[in-house]
C-alpha positions in Angstrom: 6.7 94.1 30.5 7.0 97.7 29.7 8.7 100.5 31.9 5.5 102.1 33.1 3.9 98.6 34.2 7.3 97.7 35.8 7.3 101.9 37.8 4.0 100.7 38.9 4.9 97.3 40.7 8.2 98.8 42.2 5.4 101.7 43.8 3.5 99.4 45.1 6.2 96.9 46.4 7.4 99.7 48.0 4.4 101.4 49.3 3.9 98.1 50.9 7.6 97.7 52.4 6.9 101.8 53.9 3.5 100.3 55.7 4.9 97.5 56.7 7.9 99.5 58.4 5.5 101.6 59.7 3.2 99.4 61.5 6.5 98.1 63.4 7.8 101.4 64.1 7.5 101.6 68.3 4.7 103.0 69.4 6.8 106.1 71.5 8.8 108.0 70.8 11.3 107.4 73.6 11.8 103.4 72.1 11.0 100.6 73.7 14.1 99.5 76.0 13.3 99.3 79.4 15.8 99.7 82.5 13.2 98.6 85.3 9.9 97.1 86.0 8.4 97.2 89.3 4.9 95.3 91.0 3.5 95.2 93.9 6.4 93.1 95.7 9.3 93.7 93.7 11.7 96.2 91.6 13.9 94.3 89.0 16.5 95.4 86.9 16.0 94.9 82.8 18.6 94.0 80.8 18.4 93.8 77.0 19.2 90.0 75.6 21.9 89.5 73.6 20.1 86.2 71.9 16.9 85.4 71.8 17.7 82.3 74.4 19.4 84.9 76.8 18.2 84.8 80.1 19.8 86.6 83.1 21.3 84.1 85.6 21.4 86.5 88.5 18.3 87.2 91.0 16.5 90.7 91.1 16.9 90.8 87.3 15.1 90.4 83.8 15.5 89.9 80.3 14.0 92.5 77.5 13.1 90.2 75.3 14.1 90.8 71.8 11.1 89.8 69.8 8.5 91.2 71.3 10.2 95.1 71.2 9.2 94.5 67.1 6.1 94.2 67.5 5.6 97.2 70.6 5.1 94.7 73.0 7.2 95.0 76.2 8.4 91.2 76.7 10.2 90.2 80.3 11.2 86.7 80.9 13.3 85.7 83.8 14.0 82.2 85.5 11.6 81.1 87.8 14.0 80.4 90.8 15.0 83.6 90.4 13.8 87.1 89.4 10.6 85.0 87.6 9.5 83.4 91.0 8.2 87.3 91.5 5.7 86.5 88.9 4.4 84.0 90.8 2.8 86.1 93.3 0.5 88.6 90.9 -3.1 88.9 90.5 -5.5 90.3 88.1 -5.1 93.7 88.7 -1.8 94.7 90.0 -0.2 97.5 88.7 3.5 97.1 86.9 5.4 100.0 86.3 8.0 99.5 83.9 10.4 102.4 83.5 11.8 103.1 80.2 15.3 104.5 79.4 14.6 107.6 78.6 13.2 107.9 82.4 9.3 108.1 81.0 7.4 105.6 83.6 4.2 103.6 81.8 1.8 102.1 84.1 -0.4 98.6 83.4 -2.8 96.7 85.2 -2.4 92.7 84.9 -5.1 91.4 83.2 -4.4 87.2 82.5 -2.2 85.6 83.8 -1.9 82.1 81.9 -0.4 78.8 82.1 0.7 76.7 78.6 2.1 73.4 78.7 4.6 73.0 75.9 6.5 69.6 73.9 10.3 69.4 75.2 11.7 71.3 71.9 9.2 74.0 72.7 7.6 74.0 68.8 4.2 73.1 70.0 2.4 75.1 73.3 -0.8 73.7 75.1 -3.7 75.3 76.4 -7.4 74.1 77.7 -6.9 71.2 75.2 -5.6 73.1 72.4 -2.5 72.9 70.3 -0.6 76.1 69.0 2.5 76.1 67.1 5.6 78.0 68.2 4.4 81.3 65.9 0.8 80.8 67.0 1.8 81.0 70.5 4.0 84.4 69.7 1.1 85.9 67.7 -1.3 85.1 70.4 1.4 87.0 73.2 3.2 89.4 71.7 1.4 91.2 69.3 -1.6 93.0 69.0 -2.0 96.5 71.2 1.5 97.8 73.4 1.1 95.4 76.8 3.6 93.6 79.0 4.0 90.3 79.2 6.0 88.4 81.6 7.2 85.0 81.3 8.8 82.7 83.4 8.6 78.6 83.7 6.1 77.0 85.7 7.5 73.4 86.1 9.3 71.5 83.8 6.8 71.4 80.7 5.1 74.7 81.2 5.1 78.5 81.3 3.4 80.7 82.8 2.5 83.7 81.2 1.3 87.1 83.1 -0.3 89.9 80.6 -1.2 93.5 81.7 -1.9 96.7 79.5 -1.9 100.0 79.8 -3.9 101.4 82.8 -5.3 104.1 81.6 -6.4 102.2 78.5 -7.9 99.1 80.4 -9.4 101.7 82.8 -11.4 103.0 80.0 -12.4 99.6 78.3 -13.6 98.7 81.9 -15.7 101.5 82.4 -16.7 102.4 79.4 -20.7 102.2 78.6 -22.5 102.0 75.1 
């Protein structure tokens, strides 16, 4: 392979790496680290996960899901018998306020509440008769435009997933008249 061809390949690979890095960059200058999340009936402290299985064992505290932050999503997890119990009381349209580490507050409105079943090893997820792999579930829930996910157990073999989008953006979508 000649030097020019090798240099072109290297340039294409470098451009791809740059584009992937830029697309994974957080959507806001202050970063993605939250310190509090509040809803209509709760105000919870946020801790950062030490690893993907680290869920707080105390009431009033949720974990910010590490992997979600890589996609500009604010994912919060809690045990259903502790802080996650508050997620059961949310309704479509409820407002959530997330306080970021830099003090900025972001407003989100609950847009969907879903129940996903799963197998014992959590390698398959089920909803409405469809089966999803772990990757498909993650992509469906945690990727896309910036949003909030609240996740907790729903019994022993299901998950409650609450999805909320920026309040202003959701109002623009709902009131848009073509």
